[in-house]
C-alpha positions in Angstrom: 6.9 -3.2 -13.8 6.2 -6.7 -11.8 7.9 -8.7 -14.4 11.2 -5.9 -14.2 11.3 -6.2 -10.7 11.1 -10.1 -10.5 14.0 -10.2 -12.9 16.2 -7.9 -10.9 15.4 -10.2 -7.7 16.0 -13.3 -9.5 19.5 -11.7 -10.5 20.4 -10.4 -7.3 19.6 -13.8 -5.9 21.4 -15.4 -8.2 24.5 -13.6 -7.5 23.9 -12.6 -3.6 24.4 -8.9 -4.8 21.3 -8.0 -2.2 23.2 -5.6 -0.4 25.0 -4.2 -3.3 23.6 0.3 -3.3 22.7 1.4 -6.7 25.0 4.2 -7.4 22.0 6.9 -8.4 20.4 6.0 -5.4 21.7 4.3 -3.2 18.9 1.8 -2.9 19.6 -2.1 -2.7 17.5 -4.7 -3.6 16.4 -5.4 -0.6 15.1 -1.7 -0.1 13.3 -2.1 -3.1 11.5 -5.1 -1.8 10.9 -3.6 0.9 8.9 -0.8 -0.8 7.3 -3.1 -3.2 5.4 -4.7 0.0 3.8 -1.8 0.9 0.3 -2.1 0.1 -0.6 0.2 -2.7 -2.0 4.1 -2.7 -0.5 3.9 1.3 1.9 6.4 2.1 5.5 5.5 3.0 8.9 6.7 2.8 12.5 5.5 2.1 16.0 7.2 2.6 17.6 8.2 -0.5 21.1 9.5 -0.6 20.2 10.9 2.7 17.4 12.3 1.9 14.2 10.9 3.7 12.0 10.6 0.5 7.5 10.5 1.0 5.6 8.6 -1.7 2.3 8.1 -2.1 2.2 4.9 -3.9 4.5 1.7 -3.5 4.6 0.6 -7.6 4.3 4.2 -8.9 7.1 5.0 -7.0 9.4 2.0 -7.9 8.4 2.3 -11.7 9.3 6.3 -11.1 12.9 5.2 -9.6 13.3 2.9 -12.7 12.8 5.3 -15.3 14.3 8.2 -14.0 17.4 7.0 -12.2 18.1 3.7 -14.0 16.6 4.4 -17.8 17.7 8.2 -17.2 15.0 9.3 -19.4 15.7 13.0 -18.6 19.2 13.3 -19.0 20.6 15.9 -21.3 23.7 17.8 -21.5 24.2 21.6 -21.3 27.9 23.8 -20.6 25.7 25.7 -17.8 26.3 25.5 -14.4 23.0 26.6 -13.5 20.8 25.8 -16.6 17.1 26.5 -16.1 14.8 23.5 -16.0 10.6 23.4 -15.9 9.6 20.1 -14.7 5.4 20.0 -15.9 4.0 17.0 -13.4 6.5 17.1 -11.0 4.4 14.5 -8.7 6.6 14.0 -5.9 9.9 15.2 -7.2 11.9 12.3 -8.2 12.7 14.2 -11.3 13.6 17.2 -9.5 15.8 15.0 -7.1 17.4 13.7 -10.4 17.4 17.4 -12.1 19.3 18.9 -8.8 21.8 15.6 -8.9 22.9 16.5 -12.6 22.7 20.0 -12.2 23.8 21.4 -8.0 23.3 24.7 -9.6 20.2 24.6 -11.7 17.3 26.8 -11.2 14.4 24.5 -11.4 10.4 25.1 -11.7 8.2 22.5 -11.2 4.4 22.2 -11.0 2.1 20.0 -9.9 -1.7 20.1 -9.6 -3.1 17.6 -7.0 -3.2 19.4 -3.6 -2.5 15.8 -2.4 0.4 14.9 -4.2 2.0 18.4 -3.9 2.7 17.9 -0.3 4.7 15.2 -0.5 6.6 17.2 -3.1 7.1 20.2 -0.6 7.9 17.8 1.8 10.9 16.1 -0.2 11.9 19.0 -2.1 12.4 20.9 1.3 15.3 18.7 2.0 17.0 18.7 -1.2 20.6 20.8 -1.9 19.9 24.6 -2.9 16.4 24.1 -2.5 16.0 28.0 -2.8 16.6 27.5 -6.5 13.3 25.5 -6.8 10.1 26.8 -7.5 7.4 24.0 -7.1 3.8 25.4 -8.2 0.5 23.8 -7.4 -0.9 24.4 -10.1 -1.7 23.0 -13.6 -0.3 24.0 -16.7 -2.6 24.9 -19.0 -4.0 27.5 -22.2 -5.6 29.8 -19.6 -5.7 31.2 -16.1 -8.7 29.4 -14.7 -9.9 26.8 -12.0 -10.6 23.2 -13.5 -11.7 20.0 -12.6 -8.9 17.3 -12.0 -9.6 13.3 -11.5 -7.3 12.5 -8.4 -5.6 9.0 -8.7 -3.0 8.6 -5.7 -0.2 7.6 -7.9 1.5 9.1 -11.5 -2.2 9.2 -13.1 -3.6 12.2 -11.9 -5.0 14.1 -14.9 -7.5 16.4 -16.2 -8.5 14.5 -19.0 -9.0 10.8 -17.6 -10.9 9.2 -14.8 -7.9 6.3 -14.1 -9.1 5.1 -10.9 -12.6 4.8 -12.0 -14.2 6.3 -9.1 -14.6 9.6 -9.9 -13.2 11.2 -7.4 -12.2 15.0 -8.3 -11.0 18.5 -6.9 -10.7 21.9 -8.3 -7.3 23.1 -9.2 -5.5 26.1 -10.2 -4.6 26.1 -13.6 -2.1 29.1 -15.1 -1.8 30.1 -19.0 2.0 28.2 -19.3 3.2 30.6 -21.8 3.8 33.0 -19.1 6.6 30.7 -18.0 8.4 30.4 -21.9 9.7 34.1 -21.9 13.4 33.1 -21.5 15.9 30.7 -22.7 15.2 27.0 -21.3 17.5 24.4 -21.4 15.2 21.4 -20.6 11.1 21.2 -20.2 9.6 18.0 -19.4 5.8 18.1 -19.8 4.1 14.8 -18.9 0.6 15.7 -17.9 -1.5 12.7 -18.6 -3.0 13.9 -21.7 -3.6 17.7 -21.2 -0.3 18.0 -23.9 -2.8 17.3 -26.4 -3.9 20.8 -26.1 -1.4 22.7 -24.1 1.2 22.1 -27.1 -0.8 23.7 -29.5 -1.1 26.6 -27.6 2.7 27.0 -26.5 3.8 26.4 -30.0 5.4 30.2 -30.9 7.2 30.2 -27.5 8.8 26.8 -27.9 11.5 28.9 -29.9 13.1 29.1 -26.6 13.1 25.8 -25.6 16.3 23.9 -26.3 15.3 20.4 -25.3 12.0 19.0 -24.4 10.9 15.8 -23.2 7.1 15.0 -23.8 4.9 12.5 -22.6 2.3 11.8 -25.2 -1.1 10.2 -24.5 -3.6 9.7 -27.2 -6.6 9.9 -25.8 -9.1 7.0 -26.7 -12.7 8.4 -27.8 -10.7 11.4 -29.5 -9.5 12.4 -33.0 -5.8 11.0 -33.0 -3.5 14.5 -33.3 -0.2 12.8 -32.8 0.7 13.5 -36.3 -0.1 17.2 -36.0 1.9 17.3 -32.7 5.1 15.5 -34.7 4.4 18.5 -37.6 4.3 20.8 -34.9 7.7 19.7 -33.4 9.4 20.1 -36.9 8.2 23.2 -38.1 9.3 24.8 -34.7 12.9 23.1 -35.3 12.9 20.1 -33.4 14.6 16.6 -34.3 12.5 14.0 -32.6 13.1 10.5 -31.5 9.9 8.3 -30.3 10.1 4.9 -27.4 7.0 3.2 -26.5 6.3 4.4 -22.8 2.7 2.3 -22.1 0.8 -0.7 -23.2 1.7 -2.4 -26.3 -1.2 -4.2 -28.7 0.5 -7.1 -30.1 -2.7 -7.2 -32.6 -4.4 -4.5 -33.2 -5.8 -6.1 -36.5 -8.1 -7.7 -34.4 -9.9 -5.1 -32.5 -7.7 -5.0 -29.7 -8.5 -2.2 -27.8 -5.8 -0.2 -25.6 -6.9 0.0 -21.7 -5.7 3.5 -21.0 -4.4 5.9 -23.9 -4.2 4.8 -27.6 -1.1 5.6 -27.3 1.6 6.4 -24.8 5.3 7.8 -26.3 8.0 9.4 -24.6 9.1 12.0 -27.5 12.5 13.2 -27.3 13.0 16.6 -28.5 16.2 18.2 -29.6 18.3 21.4 -31.7 20.0 20.4 -34.6 
């Protein structure tokens, strides 16, 4: 991420384009430099296309801006004026804002388990156009209705499975059986839940027939049996074709006992119908 920012800053300096606005966010390189200068895990706010967007972590925010608005990893096409989009792992709402820009009339359901992050999500989405068509839920998508222990991290990596901060900061979160939301046609389903997808995807297998497009961020959990092959077989069985792109760290020499720091694999899996 830092290399990306450094490269962009150098290009803008070279061509004297510091005040040129990004077409998708309205932010200039100077705006992004100001954001990145804010200490990590300190709340900040920046205006994005007339929306005062609140964020919890400068580096996570910059990363999400790049992934969502520049790479457009969630871009999909539909002929519907008001598609149904379900966003699991909504964080502070950048993904929902992206969907709202692409499909102003879309019905969107967003899930965010972390209560502190959820407060920012609510504050942000209340400013979006047609926000009455957006439902946000302070819940973890799971295989049953229950209460679970959640590791907080303060940015993008709150998780039911992994303590990324290493501080053993936990809270209890409400979890819901996600199948109850998959009983109608869904135009786009995003699942980015930091490892919990390894169990959830098998639970919702029979309901994926209702999903046209699925973005699945796969996190292979260190210390647990790898199940990527089983997940890919499942996606094929329910009628998806898929394309895989590396989303996290890349090992240079895995034969030399090089070990990953977070996940044994972190992949973006783009699933679509034939």
